[in-house]
C-alpha positions, -999 to +999 in steps of 0.1 A: -697+201+406-730+188+413-737+181+450-742+145+449-710+140+431-691+164+453-702+143+484-694+110+467-659+122+457-654+130+493-670+099+511-656+072+486-621+085+477-607+116+496-619+112+534-613+073+536-575+078+525-570+107+548-585+086+578-562+059+568-533+083+568-543+096+604-548+059+619-514+048+604-492+077+611-507+088+645-511+051+657-548+054+665-577+033+658-598+038+626-627+049+647-604+075+667-591+087+634-625+092+620-635+111+650-605+133+652-611+142+616-646+149+614-643+172+644-614+194+628-613+226+611-596+209+582-630+187+575-648+218+580-634+237+551-630+204+531-669+197+532-677+231+517-673+226+479-669+262+474-634+262+494-620+240+465-595+224+488-608+192+478-586+192+450-555+186+472-543+150+475-556+130+504-517+131+519-519+169+515-549+171+533-537+148+560-505+170+565-528+201+569-552+182+593-516+172+613-507+210+612-540+220+627-533+193+653-500+207+665-509+246+661-547+248+665-552+259+628-548+243+596-519+253+575-532+257+540-509+257+511-506+293+497-526+283+464-554+268+488-556+302+508-593+307+515-605+344+509 
């Protein structure tokens, strides 16, 4: 995918929905949800196009982020394992 298209996909479709899930489900402000997500390992991997985890749904990525908050490490689905 072209770099500009990749970042447009993330910033327009995927990340806003993840932030919404965090804000609603965790009961935090939208601003706090943004801060929490952008400082996570989940985001670090998501922003690397070659990881291919951007193909997961926003809800799936939220649950991966949630597992990271609980355990300290993202819990990637087997099909999304990063080698």
